N, C-alpha and C positions, 0 to 999 in steps of 0.2 A: 738485555742479557737474559739468558735462560739458565736454569739450574735444576737438574733432576734431583729427586730426593736422596739418591745415593752419592751424589757428587759432593766432593769437598770444596771444589773451586767453581765459582760462577763462570759460565761460558759466554763469551761475547761473539756475535756474528759480525763479520766484516766482508764487504764485497768490493771488488776492484775491476775496472775495465782493463782487459788484457787483449790487445789486438782486436778490439771490437766485440769481445765476448765478456760477459759478466761472470767472474770467478768468485765463488763463495768460499769463505774460510771461517774457522772457529779459532778463537784465541783465549787462552787461560794461563794463569800462573804468574810468577815473578822471577826475573833473573835473565841470564843470557838466552838468546833465542835458539830454539830447537824446532825444526820443521818435520812433521810426520807425513809421509807420502804413501797413499793407499795403493792397492793392487788393481787388477783388471776388472772393469765392469761394476765395481762397488764404489761407495763414497767413503769419506773419511770417518764415518760414524763408528766403524769398528776399531778405529785408532784411539777413540776417546778413553777407554780404560787405561791405556798407556799414558795418554796425555795427563790424566788425573794423577797418575803415579809420579809423573815428572814435574808437576806444577809447583811443588813446594821448593824446587831448586831452579826452575827455568820458566821463561815465558814460552809457551808451547803454541805453535801454529799448525792447524790441521786444514789444509786446503782441499777442496773438491776439484779434481782435474776436469777440464771441459767435457760436458756431456754427462758428468757423474753428479749424483746428489743434487744439490741446489744450484750448481753451476750451469750456465747456459750451454745448450747443445750446439756444436758447430754444424755447418752445412753438410759436412761429410765426416765420418769417423777419423780420428787422428791416430797415426802410428806412433811408435816409440820416439822417433826423431821430433815429430811435431809436438808430442806431449812434453818433451824436454824443453822445447822452445817456449811452450805455454808456461811451464814451471819457472823458467828464467824470467819471463815477462811478469809473472806474479811476484817473484822475489823483488824485482825492480819496483813494481807498484806498491808493494808492502814496505819498501824501504829497508829490506834485509840484505846486508852486504856480504856476510860470510858465515851463515848459520850452520850449525851441525844439522845433518839430515839423517833421519831414521826412516827406512822404507821397508815395505813388505812385498814379496812376490814380484809382479811386474813393475811395481814402483821402484824396485832396485835397478831395473833396466833403465828407467827414466832418469833416476838421479845419477847413475854412472855415465849415461850419455851427457848429461849436463856437466858432470865433473871433468870430462874430457874436453868438451867444447869451451867451457868457461871456468877453468879451475880456480880463478881468483874469486868466484862467487860462492864457493863451496868450502865448508869446514870439514870436520871429521864426519865419518860415515858409519852407520850401523845398518847392515843389510840382513834382514830377517827373511830367510827362505828365498834367496835370490834365484830367479828364473832367467833363462830356461836352462835346465840341466842338459848339457850337450849329449850325455849318454842316453837321454830320453826325448830327443828332439823329433817329435812327430805329432801331428794333430791327434791321431787315434790314441797314442800313448798318453798325451796330455789330458784328453777327455776321460780316459779310463782312470788315470791318477786322480782327476778331479772327483769322479764318482766315489772312489775309495776314500778320498780325503773327507768327503762330506759326512761319512759315517763316524769319523773321528772328531769332528768339530762339535762344540756344545750347541744345543738347540738355539740359544740366543743368537749366536753368530750365523747359523744357518738361516734364521729368520731375517736377519739384517741383509745377508747376501742375496736372498731370494727377492726381497723388496727392491733392493738397489739394482739388481740385474734386470728385473722386470721394467723398471723405469728407464734403464740404459737402452734396452731393446736388443732383441736377438741378432739383428743384422749388424748393429754396431759392435756387439760383443764378439761376433764371429770375425769381423774385420780387424778388430784390435788384437784378438787372439792370434790371427795369422801374422800380424806384424810382430808380435812378441816372439812367436816361434821362429820367424825368419831372422830375428835380431841375434847377433853374435856377441853377447856380453863378454865372453871369454877373450875376445880379441882386444878389448879396450881396458880390461882390468890392469894389465901391466903398465898402462899409461897414467894410472891414478895414484899419484904420490901423496896420499892423504892417510892419516891414521884411520884404519878401518877394521871393524869387527864383523865377521860373517857369523850370524846366529842361525843354528838349525835346531828345530824341534826333533827330538829323537824318534818320533813316530811320523815324521813328515813323508807323505807319499809323493810329493812333487819333487823334492830335493833330496837326493841321496847323500850319504855321508862322504862318499868318494868325491862328488862334485863340490860339496861344501869345503872340504879340505883343499881341493885343487884351486877353488876360487880364492881362498885365503892365501895360498902359496903364490898365486899369480900377482897379487897385490904387493907392491913394494913395501908397504907398512901394514900388512894384513895379519890377522889371526882368526882362528875359528873357535867358536864356543858352542857346545851342545847342551841343550836343556832336555834331559831325559824325560821320556814319556809324553812329550808335548807334540801337537800337530803343526801344520804349516803356519798357522797364525799364532805362534807362541806368544807374541806380544799381547794377544787378546786373552789367552787362557792363563798366562802368568805375567801380567804386566809388571808386577813387583820385581821379578827377576830381570826382565829386559830393561826396566828402568835403572836397576842397579848396574847393569852392563853399560848403559849410556853414561851414567854418572861417573863410573870408574874410568871410562875412556876419556871423558872431558876433563876430569881431575888430572889424569895422567898427562894429557896434552898440555894442560897449564903448567904442570911441573917440568915438562920437557921443553917448554918454550925457551928459546935461546941456547939450548943444548942439542947435541947430536943425538937423534933417536937410535936405539939399538938396531942392529941389522935385521933381526927377526923377533917379533913379539910372540909369546908362547901361546900354543893352543891349549884348550882345557875344556872340561865338562863343568856344568854348574849343577851340583847336587841340590836336592830340595832343601837340605838343612841350611843352605846359604840364603834362603829366601828371607826378605824383609817383609814386614807387614805393609800391605798396600797403602800408599799415600804417605808413608813416613820417609824421612830423609836419611 
């Protein structure tokens, strides 16, 4: 186990063989399982602040997708479909039957692909900055949005992303990005009948407000939540608020068990005054 000085919970490393590839993951906390899925070209490291905020209520799993972080690199870069298969294999290897999934950016494409293919293996979803915004679907627009977004992210996150992307490799990053841009997440959202919250940082340069609201409306049990003033990785800059959204969703799901869900869950903003102290329940 490892534990950084600022961490409230010790972090355990676990590795599993998934289709011949070694997949690394971190585990911390106590309670029902929640899986955090990272975005394109990075590892699960930048999900750890959210994991710490959730650990008092849940057992949090943070896998590194193949080729990312400490997970083994596949012979060729994997696209969205193959990454969804790898995540499914990792869930099987880890013995997780129907966990809640929290994803950021391209991770949202991966978990929604999994939710359509194997709905019995997926619980409630929280999609933080789901890509790709159909109104901005082009390589040049995505790259420009990435450059603008970099200026809005905290230095610690920029450093993590730079290190992870250098390890991932430019060629693999380009191939994965092409797969993500070609992927049509909007076509499968109506097929996902799971309680789902779409979270958007108010300053997100990748995901516009129109797309966030559209994505939530396409989901049979969807709603949109905006965290004002936050960037694309709102789970990193305000893990306390995103953890509260996750807890509220799972508490609500438990209360709704055995009863019919309302036809449309409400959209809302999350003002800063609603924030909890990080790490508290």
